[in-house]
N, C-alpha and C positions, 0 to 999 in steps of 0.2 A: 295484694291481690288475693282474693279468696278463691280456692279451687274446690272441686268436687272429686272425692275419691270413689273409685269403682273397684269392687272386689268381685272377681269371678269365682264363685264358690264351686264351680265345676272344674276349675283349673287343677290338673293332676299334680302340680307342684305345690299347691296350697295345702298345708297340713290341716287335717280335720281337727276341729275343736269340740270338746265335750263340756258338760255342765261343770266339771271340775276346773276347766280353764277360766271360767267366769270369775273365779276368786282373784285372779290377777288383774282384772280390769273393773270389777264391781266397786263402785263408790258407795259409802253409806248414804242412803237416801235415793239411790237410783230406783226408778219405777218403770217397769216395762212388762209386757205380757210374758208369762212363763209357759204358756201352752203352745210353744213353738219349738221347732227343731233346734237343739242346742248349738249345732254348728252354724246355722243361719243366724240365730240370736247373737252369738258371739261376734260374728263379723258385722252385723248391723250396729251393735253397740260400739264395737271398736271403731268403725268408720265414722259414726256420729261423734264420738269423743275426739277422734283425730281431727275431724273438720273443725270442731269448736276450738281445739287447741291452736290449730293453724290460723284461725280467724283472729285470735288475740295477738298474734305476732310478738310473742314474748321470747326473750333469750333465756330460756330455761328448758331443762329436759322434759320430754313428754312423759307424764305420769297419769294414766287414765283413771287411777283411783282418786285423783284430785278434782275430777270433772264429774259433777252430778248431772244426770239427765233424767227427764221424765217424758215418756212417750204418751201422747194424748189419745191416740187411736190404736186400734188393734193392728198388728202387722199384716193381718189377712185382708185389711181394708185396702182400697185402691191407693191411698197415699198416707202413710203413717206420719204424724206430726211429732216433733219433739221440741222441747225447750231446754 
């Protein structure tokens, strides 16, 4: 079963992320807009990669650097698409 993850970036218990944190999840070949708040970008990319990982249902550890994503629309658009 495929699920949808929701990240509440206003949650006081959620640790803020910076551009520096992207190095832990950025895969070679990732393509996404860079003119967006680094905290929001981190959590959007993290959630997308986690959802892709869960959909594959493999018995191996989650490593976001092994999942390449490309966002086809700007995050400021009504519905960003990814592949």
